[in-house]
Each structure stands twice: as structure tokens, then as C-alpha cells.
C-alpha atoms as an extended CHARMM CRD file, in Angstrom:
* protein
*
        85  EXT
         1         1  MET       CA            -16.1170000000      -26.8510000000      -34.3640000000  PROA      1               0.0000000000
         2         2  ARG       CA            -16.3680000000      -24.1780000000      -37.2260000000  PROA      2               0.0000000000
         3         3  SER       CA            -16.8350000000      -21.5070000000      -34.8540000000  PROA      3               0.0000000000
         4         4  VAL       CA            -14.0030000000      -22.5940000000      -33.1640000000  PROA      4               0.0000000000
         5         5  PHE       CA            -11.9580000000      -22.5880000000      -36.5380000000  PROA      5               0.0000000000
         6         6  ARG       CA            -13.0670000000      -19.1190000000      -37.1750000000  PROA      6               0.0000000000
         7         7  LEU       CA            -12.1550000000      -17.7400000000      -33.9040000000  PROA      7               0.0000000000
         8         8  ALA       CA             -8.6500000000      -19.3330000000      -34.2520000000  PROA      8               0.0000000000
         9         9  ILE       CA             -8.3100000000      -17.3300000000      -37.8070000000  PROA      9               0.0000000000
        10        10  PHE       CA            -10.0320000000      -14.1620000000      -36.9840000000  PROA      10              0.0000000000
        11        11  ALA       CA             -8.5430000000      -13.2820000000      -33.1270000000  PROA      11              0.0000000000
        12        12  PRO       CA             -5.2010000000      -12.6080000000      -34.5460000000  PROA      12              0.0000000000
        13        13  ILE       CA             -6.4880000000      -10.5820000000      -37.2440000000  PROA      13              0.0000000000
        14        14  PHE       CA             -8.4640000000       -8.4140000000      -34.8040000000  PROA      14              0.0000000000
        15        15  ALA       CA             -5.4450000000       -8.2440000000      -32.5420000000  PROA      15              0.0000000000
        16        16  ILE       CA             -3.2660000000       -6.9890000000      -35.2510000000  PROA      16              0.0000000000
        17        17  SER       CA             -5.5530000000       -4.4850000000      -36.4630000000  PROA      17              0.0000000000
        18        18  ALA       CA             -6.1390000000       -3.0710000000      -33.0410000000  PROA      18              0.0000000000
        19        19  SER       CA             -2.3950000000       -2.2020000000      -32.8060000000  PROA      19              0.0000000000
        20        20  CYS       CA             -2.8520000000       -0.0600000000      -36.2520000000  PROA      20              0.0000000000
        21        21  ILE       CA             -5.6780000000        2.3050000000      -34.5570000000  PROA      21              0.0000000000
        22        22  SER       CA             -4.4430000000        5.7970000000      -34.1330000000  PROA      22              0.0000000000
        23        23  PRO       CA             -4.4820000000        6.9820000000      -30.5030000000  PROA      23              0.0000000000
        24        24  ASP       CA             -5.6830000000       10.3150000000      -31.3790000000  PROA      24              0.0000000000
        25        25  LEU       CA             -8.8050000000        8.6910000000      -33.2250000000  PROA      25              0.0000000000
        26        26  LEU       CA             -9.5430000000        6.8750000000      -30.0880000000  PROA      26              0.0000000000
        27        27  LYS       CA             -9.1500000000        9.9910000000      -27.9030000000  PROA      27              0.0000000000
        28        28  ALA       CA            -11.6120000000       11.9880000000      -30.4450000000  PROA      28              0.0000000000
        29        29  GLN       CA            -14.0620000000        9.3600000000      -30.1520000000  PROA      29              0.0000000000
        30        30  SER       CA            -13.9400000000        9.0050000000      -26.3340000000  PROA      30              0.0000000000
        31        31  ALA       CA            -14.2510000000       13.0320000000      -26.2120000000  PROA      31              0.0000000000
        32        32  GLY       CA            -17.9800000000       12.9790000000      -26.7730000000  PROA      32              0.0000000000
        33        33  GLN       CA            -18.7680000000        9.9990000000      -24.7150000000  PROA      33              0.0000000000
        34        34  THR       CA            -16.4510000000       11.4290000000      -21.4420000000  PROA      34              0.0000000000
        35        35  GLY       CA            -16.9320000000       15.0850000000      -21.7060000000  PROA      35              0.0000000000
        36        36  CYS       CA            -13.0410000000       15.5930000000      -21.8460000000  PROA      36              0.0000000000
        37        37  VAL       CA            -11.2630000000       17.2780000000      -24.7640000000  PROA      37              0.0000000000
        38        38  PRO       CA             -9.0520000000       14.7180000000      -26.6470000000  PROA      38              0.0000000000
        39        39  ASP       CA             -5.9230000000       16.2680000000      -25.4250000000  PROA      39              0.0000000000
        40        40  ALA       CA             -7.1450000000       15.6890000000      -21.4670000000  PROA      40              0.0000000000
        41        41  ILE       CA             -7.8800000000       11.6960000000      -22.3660000000  PROA      41              0.0000000000
        42        42  GLU       CA             -4.8610000000        9.0830000000      -22.0840000000  PROA      42              0.0000000000
        43        43  VAL       CA             -5.6330000000        5.8190000000      -24.0390000000  PROA      43              0.0000000000
        44        44  SER       CA             -4.6330000000        2.4470000000      -22.9830000000  PROA      44              0.0000000000
        45        45  SER       CA             -5.2330000000       -1.2950000000      -23.7240000000  PROA      45              0.0000000000
        46        46  PRO       CA             -6.7350000000       -0.9010000000      -27.0610000000  PROA      46              0.0000000000
        47        47  GLN       CA             -7.6670000000       -4.4580000000      -28.5580000000  PROA      47              0.0000000000
        48        48  GLY       CA             -9.7340000000       -5.8420000000      -31.5120000000  PROA      48              0.0000000000
        49        49  VAL       CA            -13.1740000000       -7.3400000000      -30.6280000000  PROA      49              0.0000000000
        50        50  ALA       CA            -15.6280000000       -9.1010000000      -32.8290000000  PROA      50              0.0000000000
        51        51  GLY       CA            -16.8690000000       -6.0380000000      -35.0700000000  PROA      51              0.0000000000
        52        52  GLY       CA            -15.0330000000       -3.4420000000      -33.5250000000  PROA      52              0.0000000000
        53        53  TYR       CA            -12.4110000000       -2.3770000000      -30.8690000000  PROA      53              0.0000000000
        54        54  MET       CA            -12.5020000000       -1.7410000000      -27.0000000000  PROA      54              0.0000000000
        55        55  TRP       CA            -10.0420000000        0.5000000000      -25.0680000000  PROA      55              0.0000000000
        56        56  ASN       CA             -9.8360000000        2.3250000000      -21.5920000000  PROA      56              0.0000000000
        57        57  ALA       CA             -9.7900000000        6.1990000000      -21.7220000000  PROA      57              0.0000000000
        58        58  THR       CA             -8.6170000000        7.9970000000      -18.6070000000  PROA      58              0.0000000000
        59        59  CYS       CA             -9.4380000000       11.6380000000      -18.0810000000  PROA      59              0.0000000000
        60        60  ASN       CA             -9.7240000000       13.8200000000      -14.7350000000  PROA      60              0.0000000000
        61        61  GLY       CA             -8.8320000000       10.7490000000      -12.6290000000  PROA      61              0.0000000000
        62        62  LYS       CA            -11.7190000000        8.6770000000      -14.0000000000  PROA      62              0.0000000000
        63        63  ARG       CA            -11.5050000000        5.4970000000      -16.1090000000  PROA      63              0.0000000000
        64        64  TYR       CA            -13.8200000000        4.4840000000      -18.7920000000  PROA      64              0.0000000000
        65        65  LEU       CA            -14.1430000000        1.3310000000      -20.7420000000  PROA      65              0.0000000000
        66        66  CYS       CA            -14.9820000000        2.3580000000      -24.3680000000  PROA      66              0.0000000000
        67        67  THR       CA            -16.0180000000        0.3580000000      -27.2300000000  PROA      67              0.0000000000
        68        68  THR       CA            -16.7390000000        1.0760000000      -31.1990000000  PROA      68              0.0000000000
        69        69  LEU       CA            -18.7380000000       -1.3480000000      -33.1450000000  PROA      69              0.0000000000
        70        70  SER       CA            -18.7260000000       -1.0230000000      -37.0470000000  PROA      70              0.0000000000
        71        71  SER       CA            -22.1380000000       -1.2200000000      -38.7040000000  PROA      71              0.0000000000
        72        72  GLY       CA            -20.8450000000       -0.7720000000      -42.1300000000  PROA      72              0.0000000000
        73        73  THR       CA            -17.8080000000        0.2050000000      -44.0230000000  PROA      73              0.0000000000
        74        74  LYS       CA            -17.9960000000        3.9300000000      -42.7000000000  PROA      74              0.0000000000
        75        75  SER       CA            -20.4270000000        4.0600000000      -39.8420000000  PROA      75              0.0000000000
        76        76  SER       CA            -19.5850000000        3.0780000000      -36.2600000000  PROA      76              0.0000000000
        77        77  GLN       CA            -21.1660000000        3.7080000000      -32.8460000000  PROA      77              0.0000000000
        78        78  VAL       CA            -19.0850000000        4.5410000000      -29.8700000000  PROA      78              0.0000000000
        79        79  SER       CA            -20.0230000000        3.9640000000      -26.4390000000  PROA      79              0.0000000000
        80        80  CYS       CA            -17.8630000000        4.7630000000      -23.2190000000  PROA      80              0.0000000000
        81        81  ALA       CA            -19.2250000000        3.7410000000      -19.5600000000  PROA      81              0.0000000000
        82        82  PRO       CA            -17.1450000000        4.0880000000      -16.1240000000  PROA      82              0.0000000000
        83        83  ALA       CA            -14.8250000000        1.2290000000      -15.6010000000  PROA      83              0.0000000000
        84        84  ALA       CA            -15.3830000000       -1.2880000000      -13.1460000000  PROA      84              0.0000000000
        85        85  GLN       CA            -13.2520000000       -0.8800000000      -10.1280000000  PROA      85              0.0000000000
């Protein structure tokens, strides 16, 4: 019951915070994982997830699912993988 209550409280906060992420930051984070320069990347569907963010990065006709998970106040880990078709 407690976890449901927490989810009800924190889910909107994550959703709101996801809308505040700079697309340029997501492009830069995606670049190192996709091999594309930031200017060639299109970012879509950013959303907050527990402990970080998730978004789609498209480059050269290929779509990647990217995530970043925070491990501290200024530290995060980014990963991108080809998106499922």
C-alpha cells in the first residue's frame, strides 16, 4: 500500500521534471552511445523514470532507446540500444 501511495506522489513529479530536460543535453548524451554527432540526432518521447530519464534518439534512420540513471547529485550513467521494432 505504501509503495502505491509513493508511486501516486512521485510519478507526476517525474513526468513534470522530464519536460524540463534540455533536448540539447539529451542529444549530447546520446551522441557518445550512438556514434552520431549531436546535431544529427533527433530526440523524442522524453519521460521521467524512477531514478532518471528515458527517450528515443534517431540518427541516420536508426532509432535508439536511451536511458540515464542518476547515481548521485552530479553523476549519471547513460546507455542507448537499438529500439525494438
